[in-house]
C-alpha positions as CSV (number, residue, x, y, z in Angstrom):
1,X,-17.2,-51.4,-11.7
2,X,-13.5,-51.2,-13.1
3,X,-12.7,-47.9,-15.4
4,X,-12.6,-50.0,-18.9
5,X,-14.8,-52.8,-18.2
6,X,-18.3,-52.5,-19.3
7,X,-21.2,-54.2,-16.9
8,X,-22.0,-57.3,-17.8
9,X,-25.7,-56.2,-18.8
10,X,-23.8,-53.4,-21.4
11,X,-21.6,-56.0,-22.4
12,X,-24.7,-58.6,-23.5
13,X,-26.7,-56.1,-24.8
14,X,-23.7,-54.8,-27.1
15,X,-23.3,-58.5,-28.5
16,X,-26.9,-59.4,-28.7
17,X,-28.7,-56.1,-29.7
18,X,-26.4,-53.2,-31.0
19,X,-29.0,-50.9,-31.7
20,X,-30.1,-51.2,-27.8
21,X,-26.6,-51.2,-26.9
22,X,-26.2,-47.5,-28.3
23,X,-29.6,-46.3,-26.9
24,X,-28.3,-47.3,-23.3
25,X,-24.9,-45.9,-23.9
26,X,-26.6,-42.8,-24.9
27,X,-28.9,-42.5,-22.0
28,X,-25.6,-42.8,-19.6
29,X,-24.9,-39.7,-17.9
30,X,-21.6,-37.5,-19.7
31,X,-18.2,-37.4,-18.0
32,X,-17.5,-34.0,-16.4
33,X,-15.6,-31.6,-17.6
34,X,-14.9,-30.0,-21.3
35,X,-15.9,-32.3,-24.3
36,X,-12.9,-33.7,-26.3
37,X,-13.5,-31.0,-28.6
38,X,-12.8,-28.1,-26.0
39,X,-10.0,-29.2,-24.0
40,X,-8.9,-27.5,-21.0
41,X,-6.2,-24.9,-21.1
42,X,-3.1,-24.7,-18.7
43,X,-3.1,-23.2,-15.3
44,X,0.1,-20.5,-16.5
45,X,-2.0,-19.6,-19.6
46,X,-5.2,-18.8,-17.3
47,X,-2.9,-16.8,-15.3
48,X,-1.8,-15.1,-17.7
49,X,-5.0,-14.2,-19.7
50,X,-6.4,-13.2,-15.9
51,X,-3.4,-10.9,-15.7
52,X,-4.6,-9.6,-19.5
53,X,-7.8,-8.9,-17.7
54,X,-7.1,-7.2,-15.0
55,X,-5.1,-4.6,-17.4
56,X,-7.8,-3.9,-19.4
57,X,-10.3,-3.4,-16.7
58,X,-8.0,-1.1,-15.0
59,X,-7.5,0.9,-17.9
60,X,-10.9,1.4,-18.6
61,X,-11.9,1.7,-14.9
62,X,-9.2,4.7,-14.3
63,X,-11.6,6.1,-17.2
64,X,-14.5,6.6,-15.1
65,X,-13.8,7.9,-11.6
66,X,-17.1,7.5,-10.2
67,X,-17.4,4.1,-10.7
68,X,-13.4,3.1,-9.3
69,X,-14.6,4.9,-6.3
70,X,-17.5,2.8,-6.1
71,X,-15.7,-0.5,-6.9
72,X,-13.0,0.8,-4.3
73,X,-15.3,1.4,-1.5
74,X,-17.1,-1.9,-2.4
75,X,-13.7,-3.6,-1.7
76,X,-13.0,-2.0,1.5
77,X,-16.5,-3.4,2.8
78,X,-15.9,-7.3,1.2
79,X,-14.1,-10.5,2.2
80,X,-10.6,-11.1,0.5
81,X,-10.6,-12.3,-3.1
82,X,-13.7,-10.4,-4.3
83,X,-12.2,-9.0,-7.4
84,X,-10.3,-6.0,-5.9
85,X,-7.6,-6.4,-3.1
86,X,-8.1,-3.3,-0.5
87,X,-7.4,-3.2,3.2
88,X,-7.3,-0.2,5.9
89,X,-5.4,-1.4,8.8
90,X,-4.5,1.7,10.6
91,X,-5.2,2.5,14.1
92,X,-8.3,4.2,13.4
93,X,-9.8,1.0,11.5
94,X,-12.0,-0.9,13.7
95,X,-11.2,-4.4,14.1
96,X,-13.7,-5.8,11.5
97,X,-14.0,-3.4,9.1
98,X,-15.9,-5.6,6.6
99,X,-19.6,-4.6,6.1
100,X,-18.6,-0.8,5.6
101,X,-21.5,-0.6,3.0
102,X,-23.6,-3.3,4.5
103,X,-22.4,-5.9,2.6
104,X,-20.1,-8.2,2.3
105,X,-20.1,-9.5,-1.4
106,X,-19.1,-7.5,-4.2
107,X,-22.4,-8.4,-6.1
108,X,-24.1,-6.9,-3.3
109,X,-21.9,-4.1,-2.1
110,X,-21.3,-2.5,-5.4
111,X,-24.4,-1.8,-6.0
112,X,-25.0,0.2,-2.8
113,X,-21.7,2.1,-3.6
114,X,-22.7,2.7,-6.9
115,X,-26.1,4.3,-5.2
116,X,-24.1,7.1,-3.4
117,X,-23.8,10.4,-4.5
118,X,-20.6,11.1,-5.4
119,X,-19.8,13.5,-2.3
120,X,-20.6,10.7,-0.3
121,X,-18.2,8.6,-2.1
122,X,-15.3,11.2,-1.0
123,X,-16.6,11.5,2.4
124,X,-16.3,7.8,2.5
125,X,-13.2,7.4,1.4
126,X,-12.4,10.4,3.5
127,X,-13.0,8.5,6.7
128,X,-11.4,5.3,5.3
129,X,-8.0,7.4,4.5
130,X,-8.2,8.8,8.3
131,X,-8.8,5.3,9.7
132,X,-6.0,3.9,8.0
133,X,-3.2,6.5,9.1
134,X,-0.7,5.3,12.0
135,X,1.9,7.4,13.4
136,X,2.8,5.1,16.7
137,X,6.4,5.8,17.2
138,X,6.6,8.8,15.3
139,X,7.4,12.3,16.3
140,X,7.6,15.2,14.2
141,X,10.9,16.4,15.3
142,X,12.4,13.3,14.1
143,X,12.1,14.0,10.4
144,X,15.1,11.6,9.1
145,X,13.5,9.1,10.7
146,X,9.8,9.7,9.8
147,X,9.7,11.7,6.8
148,X,6.3,9.8,5.5
149,X,4.0,10.7,8.6
150,X,5.9,14.5,8.7
151,X,5.2,14.4,4.7
152,X,1.7,14.0,5.9
153,X,1.2,16.3,8.7
154,X,3.0,19.0,6.9
155,X,0.5,18.8,3.7
156,X,-2.6,19.2,6.3
157,X,-3.9,22.8,6.1
158,X,-2.9,24.5,9.5
159,X,-5.9,25.9,10.1
160,X,-7.3,22.6,10.3
161,X,-4.2,20.6,12.2
162,X,-4.0,23.3,15.1
163,X,-7.2,22.8,16.4
164,X,-7.1,19.2,16.2
165,X,-3.7,18.9,17.5
166,X,-4.5,20.8,20.3
167,X,-7.6,18.8,21.1
168,X,-5.9,15.6,21.0
169,X,-2.7,16.6,23.3
170,X,-3.2,15.0,26.4
171,X,-1.1,18.1,28.8
172,X,-1.9,15.8,32.1
173,X,-0.5,13.2,30.7
174,X,2.7,14.7,29.2
175,X,3.4,16.9,32.3
176,X,3.0,14.2,34.7
177,X,5.5,11.9,32.3
178,X,7.9,13.9,31.6
179,X,11.1,15.7,33.9
180,X,11.2,18.8,36.2
181,X,13.2,20.3,33.6
182,X,10.8,20.1,30.9
183,X,7.9,21.3,32.6
184,X,10.5,24.4,33.3
185,X,11.1,24.3,29.5
186,X,7.6,24.2,28.4
187,X,6.6,27.2,30.8
188,X,9.5,29.3,30.2
189,X,8.6,29.1,26.1
190,X,4.8,29.8,26.9
191,X,4.9,32.3,29.6
192,X,8.5,33.6,29.7
193,X,11.8,33.1,31.0
194,X,11.1,35.2,34.5
195,X,8.0,32.8,35.2
196,X,10.4,29.6,34.6
197,X,12.7,30.6,37.1
198,X,9.8,31.6,39.5
199,X,8.7,27.8,39.4
200,X,12.2,26.4,39.5
201,X,12.2,26.5,43.3
202,X,9.4,24.4,43.9
203,X,8.7,20.6,43.5
204,X,8.2,18.7,40.4
205,X,4.6,18.0,41.6
206,X,3.7,21.7,41.9
207,X,5.6,22.5,38.9
208,X,3.4,20.0,37.1
209,X,0.4,21.4,38.3
210,X,1.2,24.8,37.5
211,X,2.2,24.0,33.8
212,X,-1.0,22.2,33.3
213,X,-3.3,25.0,34.1
214,X,-1.3,27.6,32.7
215,X,0.7,26.6,29.5
216,X,-2.1,24.9,27.5
217,X,-4.6,27.8,27.2
218,X,-1.5,28.9,25.4
219,X,-1.7,27.0,22.5
220,X,2.3,25.7,23.1
221,X,2.6,22.2,22.4
222,X,5.8,19.9,22.6
223,X,8.2,19.6,20.1
224,X,7.0,16.1,19.0
225,X,3.7,17.7,17.8
226,X,5.0,20.7,15.9
227,X,4.2,20.5,12.2
228,X,4.9,22.5,9.8
229,X,2.3,25.3,10.5
230,X,2.5,25.5,14.3
231,X,1.5,28.6,15.3
232,X,1.8,28.3,19.3
233,X,4.6,29.9,21.6
234,X,7.5,30.3,21.5
235,X,6.8,33.0,18.8
236,X,9.8,35.1,19.8
237,X,12.5,32.9,19.3
238,X,11.2,32.0,16.0
239,X,10.5,28.4,16.3
240,X,7.3,28.3,15.6
241,X,6.3,29.8,11.8
242,X,7.6,32.0,9.1
243,X,5.7,34.7,9.8
244,X,6.7,34.7,13.2
245,X,10.3,34.8,11.8
246,X,9.3,37.8,10.1
247,X,7.6,39.2,13.1
248,X,11.0,39.0,15.3
249,X,13.0,41.0,12.0
250,X,10.9,43.7,11.6
251,X,11.8,45.7,15.0
252,X,15.6,45.6,13.8
253,X,15.1,47.2,10.3
254,X,12.8,49.5,11.9
255,X,15.9,50.2,14.5
256,X,18.4,51.0,11.9
257,X,16.5,53.1,9.9
258,X,15.7,55.0,12.9
259,X,19.0,55.3,13.7
260,X,19.8,56.6,10.3
261,X,17.5,59.5,10.3
262,X,18.9,61.6,12.9
263,X,22.1,61.6,11.1
264,X,21.0,62.7,7.9
265,X,18.7,65.7,9.8
266,X,22.2,66.6,11.5
267,X,23.9,67.0,8.3
268,X,21.7,69.5,7.1
269,X,21.4,71.5,10.1
270,X,25.2,71.9,10.1
271,X,25.1,72.5,6.4
272,X,22.5,75.6,6.9
273,X,24.9,77.0,10.0
274,X,27.9,77.0,7.2
């Protein structure tokens, strides 16, 4: 059939029997798409309207925190193009993080998220945040290069971070991988200069073995892992925390005060003799 050309049967009907031709034409399937009364809008206008829709939904969603958290959780468990674009690509994220709620489509995942208790949503988001972290190549003593990672670490409560950091620190790998000088430095900071001098006469393997056995129990961590609230040695040198610095300065003040007191007493005694 050629467009614009009637089939022979329809052509004959239209000429010989107009009423039958109308009935045949009415029975034919209507063309796909909108009717003449409802023309399609342009793609550009459709895009502008979709942006307006997104902005309105965001304005309303931010006023319902629990729904916002539910949408966010559902988004992490869905494929792309499910209405909300979120993803977790951190070091702790699995290769396939979809299905965190047991569903990969928004219409199924969102009801599951809405069924959670508020505390459960917060816990799941906290886990997602933890999985999203990626500090590879970062060292906490390089603040000018990795300011963002340092800011995150310093914001964590030291009471939580210190034991977690010591649990994650691989002391065996560290002392086996650093030089003899760094092993001795760790021993000096953790156990004192005298102990470092004694170990300095030995071979690197012996020094590393000694450091592995004796340094970690003191709470020592290498400079690259010391955050703002680090509370391990060397405390006396004031490299740990502000509290340690305060303790270091205290004896000096006490000594000055003690030095002044005898001088005052001597002056009084001299006055009495006179």
